matplotlib code that plots the C-alpha trace (Angstrom):
import matplotlib.pyplot as plt

x = [114.5, 111.8, 112.8, 110.6, 111.7, 109.6, 106.3, 105.9, 105.4, 105.4, 108.6, 107.9, 107.5, 110.6, 112.7, 111.5, 112.2, 115.8, 116.2, 115.0, 117.1, 114.2, 115.2, 113.5, 110.0, 109.4, 107.3, 104.1, 104.8, 105.3, 102.1, 99.9, 101.0, 99.5, 96.2, 95.9, 96.5, 93.6, 91.3, 90.7, 89.4, 92.1, 92.7, 96.4, 97.7, 101.4, 103.6, 104.6, 107.7, 107.0, 106.6, 102.8, 102.7, 104.5, 102.5, 99.4, 100.9, 103.0, 100.3, 97.5, 99.6, 100.6, 96.9, 96.3, 95.1, 95.5, 91.8, 91.4, 89.4, 90.1, 91.0, 92.9, 91.6, 93.7, 92.4, 94.8, 94.2, 97.0, 98.3, 101.9, 101.1, 99.2, 102.2, 104.5, 102.3, 102.0, 105.8, 106.2, 103.6, 105.5, 108.7, 107.1, 105.2, 108.4, 108.9, 105.2, 103.9, 102.7, 99.0, 99.3, 98.7, 98.3, 96.7, 96.7, 93.8, 94.3, 92.8, 94.5, 95.2, 93.4, 90.1, 89.2, 92.5, 91.9, 88.4, 89.8, 92.5, 89.8, 87.7, 90.6, 91.0, 90.6, 93.7, 94.2, 95.3, 93.6, 95.3, 94.0, 92.6, 89.0, 87.4, 88.8, 88.2, 84.6, 84.0, 85.2, 83.2, 80.0, 80.3, 80.8, 84.3, 86.1, 84.5, 84.8, 82.2, 84.9, 87.3, 88.7, 90.7, 90.1, 92.8, 92.2, 95.6, 96.3, 92.7, 93.1, 94.3, 91.4, 89.1, 90.9, 90.9, 87.2, 87.4, 85.5, 82.2, 83.9, 85.4, 81.9, 80.4, 83.1, 82.9, 79.1, 79.6, 82.0, 81.0, 80.0, 82.7, 85.6, 88.5, 88.9, 92.2, 92.5, 95.9, 96.5, 99.0, 96.2, 92.6, 90.4, 87.1, 85.3, 86.5, 84.9, 81.4, 82.8, 84.8, 81.8, 79.6, 81.8, 84.1, 83.3, 84.8, 88.1, 91.3, 93.2, 96.9, 98.9, 102.6, 104.2, 107.7, 110.1, 111.0, 109.2, 112.4, 114.8, 118.2, 119.9, 118.3, 119.7, 116.7, 117.9, 115.9, 116.9, 115.4, 115.3, 115.9, 113.9, 116.3, 115.1, 114.4, 115.1, 118.7, 119.0, 117.8, 120.4, 123.1, 122.0, 121.9, 125.2, 127.1, 128.7, 127.6, 124.0, 123.0, 119.4, 117.5, 113.7, 112.4, 108.9, 106.5, 102.8, 101.5, 102.1, 102.9, 105.7, 107.1, 107.2, 108.9, 111.7, 112.0, 112.4, 114.9, 117.1, 117.1, 118.1, 121.1, 122.2, 120.9, 119.1, 115.9, 112.7, 109.3, 106.3, 102.9, 99.2, 99.3, 101.3, 99.7, 99.8, 102.3, 104.6, 104.5, 105.2, 108.1, 109.5, 109.3, 111.0, 113.8, 114.3, 114.4, 117.0, 119.1, 118.8, 118.0, 119.7, 117.1, 113.4, 110.8, 107.4, 104.1, 102.9, 101.5, 105.0, 105.2, 102.1, 102.2, 105.7, 108.6, 111.8, 114.8, 118.1, 116.9, 119.8, 118.3, 114.7, 114.2, 111.0, 110.8, 107.5, 106.1, 103.1, 99.6, 98.8, 101.5, 101.1, 102.7, 105.9, 106.3, 105.7, 108.1, 111.0, 110.2, 111.4, 115.1, 117.0, 115.3, 116.8, 118.9, 120.9, 121.8, 119.8, 119.3, 116.0, 116.1, 113.1, 113.2, 110.9, 110.1, 109.8, 106.3, 106.1, 107.6, 104.2, 104.2, 107.6, 106.2, 103.3, 105.8, 107.9, 104.8, 104.6, 107.8, 110.1, 113.5, 115.4, 119.1, 119.3, 121.6, 122.5, 124.5, 127.5, 130.4, 129.3, 129.2, 126.4, 127.1, 125.4, 123.0, 121.4, 118.4, 115.3, 113.5, 116.5, 115.7, 112.0, 112.6, 114.9, 112.4, 109.5, 111.7, 112.5, 108.8, 108.0, 110.9, 109.8, 106.3, 107.5, 110.1, 108.5, 107.3, 110.6, 112.5, 110.2, 110.4, 114.2, 114.4, 112.0, 114.1, 117.3, 119.4, 123.1, 123.6, 120.0, 121.2, 123.3, 120.2, 118.2, 120.9, 121.3, 117.6, 117.4, 120.4, 118.8, 115.6, 117.6, 119.3, 116.0, 114.6, 117.6, 117.3, 113.6, 114.4, 117.2, 114.8, 112.2, 114.8, 116.0, 112.4, 111.8, 115.0, 114.0, 110.5, 112.1, 114.5, 111.6, 109.4, 112.3, 112.5, 108.8]
y = [67.6, 66.9, 66.4, 66.6, 63.0, 61.9, 63.0, 60.1, 62.5, 60.9, 60.4, 63.4, 65.8, 64.4, 64.9, 68.4, 69.2, 68.0, 70.2, 73.3, 72.4, 72.0, 69.7, 70.9, 72.3, 75.7, 75.8, 76.7, 73.8, 71.4, 72.5, 72.5, 69.5, 66.8, 68.8, 69.1, 65.3, 64.7, 67.0, 69.4, 72.9, 75.2, 78.8, 79.6, 82.9, 83.3, 86.1, 86.7, 84.8, 82.0, 79.3, 79.3, 78.5, 75.2, 74.3, 73.9, 73.1, 70.0, 68.0, 69.1, 68.2, 64.9, 64.0, 64.9, 62.3, 62.3, 63.1, 66.1, 68.1, 70.9, 69.3, 72.2, 75.8, 78.7, 82.3, 85.1, 88.9, 90.1, 89.1, 89.1, 86.6, 84.5, 84.3, 83.6, 80.6, 79.5, 79.4, 77.5, 75.0, 74.7, 74.0, 71.0, 69.8, 69.7, 66.0, 65.0, 63.2, 65.5, 65.0, 67.1, 70.8, 74.1, 77.1, 80.7, 83.1, 86.8, 90.1, 92.0, 88.8, 87.5, 86.0, 84.5, 82.7, 81.3, 80.1, 78.3, 76.7, 75.5, 74.1, 71.9, 70.5, 71.4, 71.6, 69.7, 73.0, 76.4, 79.5, 83.1, 86.3, 86.1, 88.3, 86.4, 83.0, 83.9, 85.2, 81.9, 79.8, 81.9, 81.5, 77.7, 77.8, 76.7, 73.6, 73.4, 70.8, 68.2, 70.5, 68.7, 71.6, 75.4, 77.7, 81.4, 83.0, 86.4, 86.5, 89.8, 91.5, 89.8, 91.6, 94.9, 94.9, 94.2, 90.7, 88.9, 88.9, 87.1, 84.6, 84.2, 83.4, 80.9, 79.1, 78.8, 76.8, 74.3, 70.8, 70.6, 68.1, 70.1, 71.0, 74.8, 76.4, 80.1, 81.7, 85.2, 87.3, 88.7, 87.5, 90.7, 90.6, 91.5, 88.2, 86.0, 85.9, 84.5, 81.9, 80.9, 80.6, 78.2, 76.4, 73.3, 73.2, 74.7, 74.1, 77.4, 77.5, 80.5, 80.7, 83.5, 84.7, 84.5, 88.1, 90.5, 91.6, 88.7, 89.0, 88.9, 92.2, 95.5, 97.8, 101.4, 104.6, 107.9, 111.4, 113.5, 116.6, 118.4, 117.3, 116.1, 112.4, 111.6, 112.8, 110.8, 107.7, 108.3, 108.6, 105.4, 103.2, 104.4, 103.9, 100.5, 97.7, 96.7, 93.6, 94.5, 97.4, 97.6, 101.1, 101.5, 104.5, 104.8, 106.2, 105.7, 109.4, 109.2, 106.0, 107.9, 110.9, 108.7, 106.6, 109.7, 111.3, 108.2, 107.8, 111.5, 110.6, 108.0, 104.9, 102.0, 101.7, 99.6, 100.7, 98.5, 99.9, 99.5, 102.3, 100.3, 97.9, 94.2, 93.7, 96.5, 95.1, 91.6, 92.8, 94.8, 91.8, 89.5, 92.0, 92.3, 88.5, 88.4, 91.0, 93.6, 96.1, 96.7, 99.2, 98.8, 101.4, 100.0, 100.5, 98.0, 95.9, 94.5, 93.7, 91.5, 90.2, 89.7, 87.6, 89.1, 87.0, 88.4, 91.7, 93.0, 96.4, 97.7, 101.4, 102.9, 106.3, 106.8, 105.2, 103.0, 104.2, 100.6, 99.6, 95.9, 96.8, 97.8, 94.1, 93.0, 95.5, 94.7, 91.0, 91.3, 91.3, 88.8, 85.9, 82.3, 83.5, 85.9, 89.2, 92.3, 96.0, 97.8, 101.6, 103.8, 107.5, 109.7, 113.4, 115.9, 115.6, 111.8, 110.7, 109.4, 106.9, 105.6, 105.3, 103.1, 100.9, 100.6, 99.6, 96.6, 95.4, 96.6, 98.2, 100.6, 101.6, 105.4, 106.3, 109.3, 110.2, 112.5, 113.2, 110.5, 107.8, 106.1, 106.8, 106.1, 108.8, 110.1, 108.1, 109.6, 110.0, 111.3, 115.0, 114.4, 112.7, 115.4, 118.1, 116.2, 115.7, 119.4, 120.3, 118.1, 119.6, 123.2, 122.4, 120.9, 123.5, 126.6, 127.6, 126.9, 128.9, 131.9, 131.8, 131.8, 134.6, 136.7, 136.3, 137.2, 135.9, 135.1, 131.7, 131.5, 130.5, 127.7, 126.5, 126.4, 124.7, 122.1, 121.4, 121.0, 118.6, 116.6, 116.4, 115.2, 112.6, 111.2, 111.2, 109.2, 106.8, 106.2, 105.8, 103.3, 101.2, 101.2, 100.2, 97.3, 96.1, 96.2, 94.3, 91.6, 91.3, 91.0, 88.3, 86.5, 86.6, 85.4, 82.2, 81.4]
z = [-27.6, -30.2, -33.8, -36.9, -37.7, -34.7, -36.1, -38.6, -41.6, -45.0, -47.0, -49.3, -46.3, -44.5, -47.7, -48.1, -44.5, -44.9, -48.0, -46.2, -43.1, -40.7, -37.8, -34.6, -34.2, -32.6, -29.5, -31.5, -33.9, -31.1, -29.4, -32.5, -34.7, -32.4, -32.1, -35.9, -36.2, -33.8, -35.9, -33.0, -33.6, -32.3, -31.6, -31.6, -30.3, -31.2, -32.3, -36.0, -36.8, -34.3, -37.0, -37.2, -40.9, -40.7, -37.5, -39.6, -43.0, -42.1, -40.3, -42.8, -45.8, -44.3, -44.3, -48.0, -50.5, -54.3, -54.9, -57.1, -54.6, -52.1, -48.8, -47.2, -47.5, -46.1, -45.9, -45.1, -45.2, -47.4, -50.8, -49.5, -46.7, -49.2, -51.5, -48.5, -47.5, -51.1, -51.4, -48.1, -49.4, -52.8, -50.9, -49.2, -52.3, -54.2, -53.4, -53.8, -56.9, -59.7, -58.9, -55.7, -56.2, -54.4, -56.1, -54.9, -55.4, -54.5, -55.6, -58.3, -60.4, -63.4, -62.2, -65.6, -65.8, -62.3, -63.3, -66.4, -64.2, -61.7, -64.6, -65.5, -62.0, -58.4, -56.2, -52.9, -51.3, -51.9, -50.5, -50.9, -49.7, -48.3, -51.0, -53.9, -52.3, -51.6, -55.2, -56.6, -54.1, -54.6, -58.4, -58.0, -59.5, -56.3, -54.7, -51.0, -50.1, -49.2, -47.3, -44.2, -42.7, -42.9, -41.7, -40.9, -40.6, -39.0, -37.8, -36.0, -39.2, -41.1, -38.7, -38.9, -42.7, -42.9, -44.3, -41.6, -43.5, -46.4, -44.0, -42.4, -45.8, -46.6, -43.3, -43.7, -46.9, -45.4, -44.3, -40.7, -39.7, -41.0, -38.7, -38.2, -37.2, -36.3, -35.9, -34.6, -32.8, -30.7, -30.1, -30.0, -28.2, -31.4, -32.9, -30.2, -31.7, -35.0, -33.1, -31.0, -34.1, -36.1, -33.8, -31.8, -28.3, -29.6, -27.8, -27.2, -27.4, -26.3, -26.9, -24.9, -25.7, -22.8, -23.5, -25.7, -27.3, -27.8, -26.0, -29.4, -30.5, -29.4, -28.8, -29.1, -28.5, -30.1, -29.7, -32.9, -30.8, -33.5, -36.2, -39.6, -39.2, -42.8, -42.3, -39.1, -40.9, -43.7, -41.1, -39.3, -42.4, -43.7, -40.5, -40.3, -42.7, -42.2, -44.1, -44.7, -43.2, -42.8, -42.1, -40.9, -41.1, -40.3, -43.6, -47.3, -47.6, -45.0, -46.6, -49.9, -48.3, -46.8, -49.9, -52.1, -49.8, -49.5, -53.3, -53.7, -51.5, -54.1, -52.2, -53.9, -51.9, -52.2, -50.8, -49.9, -49.0, -49.9, -52.5, -54.9, -57.4, -56.5, -59.4, -58.1, -54.6, -55.7, -57.9, -55.0, -52.7, -55.3, -55.7, -51.9, -51.7, -54.4, -52.4, -55.1, -52.3, -49.0, -47.7, -47.6, -46.5, -45.6, -43.8, -41.2, -44.0, -44.3, -40.6, -40.6, -44.1, -45.3, -44.0, -45.3, -44.4, -43.2, -41.7, -39.6, -38.7, -38.1, -37.8, -36.5, -38.3, -36.4, -33.3, -34.5, -33.5, -32.5, -30.1, -30.9, -34.3, -32.4, -31.5, -35.1, -36.5, -34.1, -34.6, -38.2, -37.0, -34.8, -36.5, -36.3, -33.3, -35.5, -33.9, -34.8, -34.0, -33.6, -33.5, -32.5, -33.2, -31.3, -31.4, -28.5, -27.1, -27.8, -24.4, -23.4, -26.3, -25.1, -21.6, -23.0, -24.8, -21.7, -19.7, -22.1, -20.5, -23.2, -22.2, -24.4, -24.6, -25.1, -27.9, -30.0, -33.1, -32.4, -34.7, -37.1, -34.4, -32.4, -28.7, -25.4, -24.4, -21.1, -20.0, -21.4, -18.1, -16.1, -16.8, -16.4, -13.1, -11.9, -12.9, -11.2, -8.0, -8.0, -8.4, -5.4, -3.5, -4.2, -3.1, 0.2, 1.0, -0.3, 3.1, 4.7, 2.1, 2.3, 6.1, 6.1, 3.5, 5.5, 8.7, 6.8, 9.7, 9.1, 7.5, 6.2, 2.7, 4.1, 6.0, 2.8, 1.0, 3.7, 3.8, 0.1, 0.1, 2.8, 0.8, -2.2, -0.1, 1.1, -2.4, -3.6, -0.7, -1.6, -5.3, -4.5, -2.4, -5.1, -7.8, -5.6, -5.1, -8.8, -9.5, -6.9, -8.5, -12.0, -10.8, -9.1, -12.3, -14.5, -12.4, -12.6]

ax = plt.figure().add_subplot(projection="3d")
ax.plot(x, y, z, "-o")
ax.set_aspect("equal")
plt.show()
């Protein structure tokens, strides 16, 4: 088993790794570190929470010199993620000499103050959102002519949020021989022209999870049955003793509705969404990190841009419009091999959305709340399957039934009943065969 001590990092990094209790690299770190050391352009596709940040930080920081010039440039689409990377960087820089610095540049902060800071000296590491980075580069405040490594983190989110033009401008100003690293949970087709334009024979690395939902996470599914979901959420988070609950909704309005309801019930709740000011969001994040809140309601911004430690429960108050976000949401719990619980609430009429998630290879455990307890529930598709089977049966036997009724001979009802029972038996037999085939296929795939 590989250890970080085998990578020949400098003493400062090794000491910092010991202090943050990093001993063994994750699969993405093991795959990427050697490529970064070889100055290869790389495109890395790996899920949120897989350890991507340290995969590029550790080897890139190991190559830094004490020259007062930007050597490592990191662009990330959200302020929250920028601060997260900055804090990870500071934790490693802790044991470096004083002349090594990382600066953060994000929208919503004092640009004039940032300019004055850059006039005093340039940092070795610059981290920021694309818009603010480009503003400072364009105005010749941030000097990137000697950058050796450029990282674009969460590239798919960069594209979705409309920041790709800024990243394009930044990349165009970088030296030709710089190393470029693109990290993303997905690589959309729309991103390919950008990658082809700026990357030189990039090596692609794709780290696939062995299972989409880790075995240490219980993945529950609950129907609202038309009930008020806010009341259901209140029941769920006050049953037992959850350590930290992250509740996801699709819109700022729904987040506010859930937040206000839970507060009205006497709970201390934080909320995080794009409608808050940068200062409010940063303060809320700091309070959550300091365990001042046990419940957090958020939009998907949090799923892609924030790493909240210790999440024991994730609740999907709404099924995300982009099903990839389902993976990112559930991935907030069960981190570091700790146990976790993910709960998805769906409304009548949303069964097709659950079908789509299940087609991604995700399995749910049906649950319900009864008498103040969480209990096993009937499988979601059992009634649907029974109804579909009955519809097929009626179509197939309708002629027979009509014929028997028309004849009105003694025992005609028994004949109909017998025929229907036989049809049911055949349907069950076929279903059992299909289930066994699927189980065999699943076992075969698990051994590949």
